[in-house]
N, C-alpha and C positions, 0 to 999 in steps of 0.2 A: 829540611822542611820543619825544623824545630820552631821556626818563628810563628807557625800557626798557633802555637800554644803559649805564646808570650803574654805577659801581663797586659801589654798594650792591646793585643788582639782581644783579650777577655774583656777589657773595658769597652772596646768598640762594640763587641757583641752585646754587652749589657745595655749600652746606650740604645742600640738598635732595637732590642727586645722591649725596652722601656717605651721607646717611641711607638712601636707597634701596639703595645698595651694601651697607651694613651689614645691612639687612633681608634682602637676597638671600643674603648670606653665612650669616645665621642660618637662613634657609630651607634652604639646602644642608646645613648642619650637622644640622638636624633630620631631613632625609631620610636622611642618612648614618647618623645615630644609629638611626633607625627600621629601616633595612636591617640594621645590625649587630645590633640587638636581635632581629630576626626570625631571623637566622642563628644567634645565640646560643641562641634557643629550640629551633631544629632540632637544634643540637649537643647541647643538654641532653636532648632526647628520644631521640637516638641514643646510648645508653650504650656504654661500651667493649666489652661482650660482644655487642652487637646483630649485628655482622657475622659473628661466629662462630656465633651461633644461626641466622642466615639461611643460612649455608653448610651447617650441619648439617641444616637442614630440606630444603635443595635436594638434598643427598646422599641423605637418606632417600627423597625423592620419586623420585630416579633409581633407587634400589634397588627400589622398588615397581613402577616402570614396567618395569624389567629383568626382574623376576620374572614379570610378565604375559607378556612375550615368551618367556621360557624355558619357562614352563608351557604355552604354546600349542604348543610343539614337542616337549616331553618330559613324561612322566608325573611325578607327584609323587615316586614312589619313585626314578625315574631322576635327578631333579634334585639337583644338589649345590650347596652354598653357593658354591663356586668358579665355577660356571657363571653364577650370578646376578651375582657380583662382576665377572667378566670382561665380562658384557653391559653392566653399569653403568659400566665403566671405572674401577673402584676396586680396592683391594687386599682380600685376605681379612681383614686386620686391621681395615680401615675398616668392612667389613661387620659385624663383631662389635661395633663401637662402637655400632651402631644396633639390631641384632637378635641375640638369643642363639642363633639357629639357624634352620633352614628352617621349622619349625612356627610360631614367632612371626611370621615374615615372612608366611606364608600367612594367618594369622589377622588380621594388620594389613590385608591386602588386603580381607578380609571386613568388617572394621570400617569401611572407607572406604565400602562400598556399603550397609551395614546400615541407615542412616537412610532411604534411599530404599525399601528393602524394607519396613521398618516402616510407612512412610507408606502404602504400597499396602495393607498389612494393615488399617490404621486405616480405610481407605475401606470395607472390607467390614463392619467392626464398627459403622460409623455407620448401616448399614441395619438398621432395627429387626427386621424379620422377612423376610429376603430369600427370594425364590422360587428354585427350582432354576435358572430362566433367569437371574436376577440374579447368582447365584453363578457360573454359567458365564461370564457377561460379565466378572465380576471376575477369574475365573481366567485369562481371556484376557489381561487386563492384567498379571497376575503372570507369565505366560509371556513376554510382551514384555519386561518388566523383567529377567527371568532370562536371556533370549536375548541381551541386551546384555552379559551377563557370563558367556557360555558357558564360558569357560576356568575361571572360579572355581567354577561349578556342578560341573564335572568334578573339580576339585581337591578340593573339600569332600567329595565322595562318596569319593574315594580316601583322604583324611585320616581319614574316619570308619572306614574299614576297616583302616588301618595305624597310627594314632596314638591309643593309649588316652588320652593326656593331653589330646586335643582334645575329649573327651566333655564335660568340665566347661564348656568354652566354648560348645558347642552347646546345652547345657541352660540356660545363662544367656540365650542368644538366645531359646530357647523361653519362658523365664520372662518376658522382655520382651514377647513377643507375647501371652502369657497375661494379663499385667497390662493390656495395651492393650484386651483383649477384654471385660473385665468379666463373663466367663462364670462360671457356677456360683452366681450370686446367688439367694438364696431356698432353697438346699439346706442341709441340716444338714452337719456337718463330714465325716461318713463319705461321704455321697453327693457332696459337693463334691470330695473327693479322688478318688472314682471318675471324676467328670467330668474332672478334671485328668489322670488317667491316660489316659483316652480321647483327650483333647486331644493329649497327647504322641504317642500312636500315630497319630493323624491327621496330625500334623506330619511324622512319619517317612514316612508314605505320600506326603505332598505333596512331600517332598524327592526321593524316588525317582521320583515322577511327573515332576517338573521335569527330572531327569537324563535320563529316557527320552525326553521330548518334545524337549528342547533339544539333546541329544547323539546320540541313537540313532534316534529316530523309531519310531512304532508301526506294525507291518506292516499292520494293518487300518484305519489312518487316525487321525491325531491328534485329530480331532474326536470320534470315538467314545470315545477314552480321556479326553478332556477332560470330556465329558458324564458319564462314569462317575465321575470324580473329583469333579465338581461335585455329584453326587448324594450321595456319601459325606460331603462337607463340609456340605451342606444338612441331611442327617439328623442329623449331629452337632450342628449349631447349634440345631436344634429341641430335641434332648434336653438340651443344655446350658443352654438358656434357659427351659425349661418344666418346673418341678417337678410331681410328682404325676400324677394321672390325665390331665390335659390333654396331658401329654407323650406318653403312649401313644396318645391319640386323634389327635394331630397326625401322629405317625409312621404311623398307620394310614390317614391321609388323611380322617378324619372331620370335622376342622375346618380352615379355611384357615390357612396360615402367614402 
């Protein structure tokens, strides 16, 4: 067995170890290259302006959160831009980099919750012929959603009374709900516009209803008020979905809804 320790065997072993060392070095270089490549990809994804955009978005979020706090303790008319900026810990100049004034700020708050409100409305429109009881149950959900945003419910009622420029935004919101509803189908143009006008009046009633329930409370009980509002909505839906004589029969209770 002496040949195991021969010079030839030693040379072969040395060559083998050398090759293993080279392979290991190559492995290490490949891993390092892979890591560098991953870091480079991340660096490419993060463009020079990304951090500025992130900071801008964070500041905007701080301003919206600050507005919620200020509006909770002050009416819309009492609130000043400086109050919101101070609450957010930013300067007045910084505020105006994000919003043109108090109204755009308040409308931005509404835009944040609008998708949830629209989703609640879509649940009602998915019921083909809702009964008054079903409308009442849906209305309870709308009240819950609005109660989570009591401050905004109050602010929007105040805006409606003090900011003429806010009307366009409100009617755009009503348009979105109208488009979700699919109401007025089967009517001629004149009667469809009549249904649309009644829809807007109903929406205005619902806005006032939510303000009364969420902010003031009804002296004779919110359930009575809710049932009355549910009946108004139900009757409107019957009329808006039923052209011709069938509409009048349903309103009179001659045929089931």
